[in-house]
N, C-alpha and C positions, 0 to 999 in steps of 0.2 A: 565441493565448492562452498565457500563461506556464505553465510546468510546475506551479507551486504553485496557480495558479487552477484549472487543469484537474483537478489531483489533489483539491483540496478540493471542487469542484463534483461530481465523480464520487463521492467517498466519502460526502458528505452526503446523497446520494439513496438510500443504502442504509439499511435499517432498523436502529434501535438504535445508531447511530454517535454517539459523543461525541468532543470534542476537549479535550485537557488540555495543560498546559505544565509538566510536572514538572521539566524541565531548565531552566526559565526562558524568557524571551522569545527568540524566534528558532528554537524547535523545537516544532512542533505535533505532538502524539502523537494519532493517530486510533485509537479503540478500538471494538470491538463487545462489548457485555456485559462491559466491563472488561478485555478482552484486546486487546493491541496488534496491529494489522494494517498500519499505515503510520506512518512518521515523515516530516515535511516540514521541511527545514532548509536553511541555506546552508553550503557547505564551500568555504573559500578564495574567497569571493565568488561562487560558482556555486550556483544553485538545485539541490536534489537531494531525492529521496524514497527511503526504504527500504521495501521490500516483501517479504513472505514468499512463498517459492516452493517448489515441489517441487525437491529437489536436482538431478535430471537436467535439468529445465527451466531452472534457473538457469544451469547450465554451458552449455547450448545457446544461451541468450539472450546470455550474455557473449561467446560465440564469434561470433555473428552481428552484434550491435549494438555499435558502439564506445562509445556513451553508456550502456551497461549494464555495471556492474562488480560485483565481490563486495561484499556488504553492508558498508558502512562502520560500524565499531564494533559489528557484530552477528556472529552465527554465519555464517561465509562460505558454508556449504553451504545454509542454509535461508533466507537473505536476500540480496537484490540491492539495489544502489543505482542509481537512474536519474538521470542528470544532464541538466540543460537543455541542449539542442543544437538547432541550426538545422534538422537533419534528423530531429528527434523525430517519431515516428509517434504522433499523438494517440490513434488508436483502439487501438493496441497498449498505450499507457499506461493507457487506460481498462480494457482487458481485464485487464492485470496487477493493477490495483487491485481489480477485482471478484474475480479469482482469489485474491488475498491475503486478502481478506475471507472468501471461501468456505472457504479452508483453515482459518482461525481458527474460523469457525462450525462446521465439521465436528468440531472438538474440544470444543465446548461440551456441556453435559449435555442430555439428551433434552428436558426442559421448555423450556430456552432455545432449542434448535433448532426446536421446534414453534412457539414464539412468533415467531421470525424467519420461518418458513414462512408463518404466518398473516398477518403484517404485509406480506410480499411479495405475497401473493395479493390483499391489499386495495389495492395500488397500481394 
């Protein structure tokens, strides 16, 4: 499965996720309750996604995986870019997407977090 297909299938299973293209065709912006948690795009012909991370986790991931680098065009501490690669660990990518989503959800207001919790329990 391609990186973008895996990313969008994983993200769209999460509650309250919407996709916009504020930067035009070729860059899908995934949001939860209007807050960005993932961008999906091509960079120099290579598929890539940007994800929010805890800064220490991002540094560790960049050290371990050659296809994970500092967030392209984003805050380098709080975002990573995952590039399509033949050695891509699909379960890792799915976990990173869910973690990015949860980081953003944790910053939402109480009512929004409760709504997400209720929607998750209904799944």
